[in-house]
N, C-alpha and C positions, 0 to 999 in steps of 0.2 A: 146762185150765180148772180153777180152784179150786172145790171143793165149797162151796156156800153153806150156812151154818149155819141150821137151821130157826128158832131163836130170833131170829137177826138178821133173817131174812126176814119173820117175823111182826111184829117191831117196825118194820121198813121199811114194810111194808104198812099198819100202823096210822098211821105218820107220813104216808104218801102220802094216806090217807083224811082225816086231820086237816088237812093243808095244802091239798090239791087236790081233795078229794071223789072221788077215783078210786083204785082199787088198782093194783098193778103189772100185773095181767092186763088191766085196762081201758086202761091206758096202752100196751099192746102190747109190753111188755118181754119179751124172751127171756132165757134163762139166761146167754148171753154178755153181753148188755147189763147185766143185774143184776150180773154179776161185775165189771164196770168200776167199780162203786160200792162193792163189798164191803169195801174197805179203809178206808172211812169209817164213822163211827157211823151207825146207821139214820136218825136225825133229819137229820144232816148230808147223808147220801146222798140223802134225799128232797128236801131243799132244793136241793142241787146239781143233781139231775135236773130239778127244776122250772126252774131258771135255764137249764140247757143246752137245754131244749126249750120255753122261754118259756111255761110254764104259769101260769095266773092263780090266785093263792092265794085260798082261800075267804074269808079275813078281809079281803081288799082292800076289799070293799064295806061293811064295818062300821067301818072306821077313820075 
């Protein structure tokens, strides 16, 4: 397993909070699962995770 960069994880967590109002821990993500998205940018990883797990975006109700 690749070691996750702390800066990437912090940015991924911020993107998860911004898009879905949950952080990676609240989403139940383990290190292996996070590692599957680590080759993407943090923002793209959060959006891809949301699509993969059918998460509702925070801004859905404001559009």
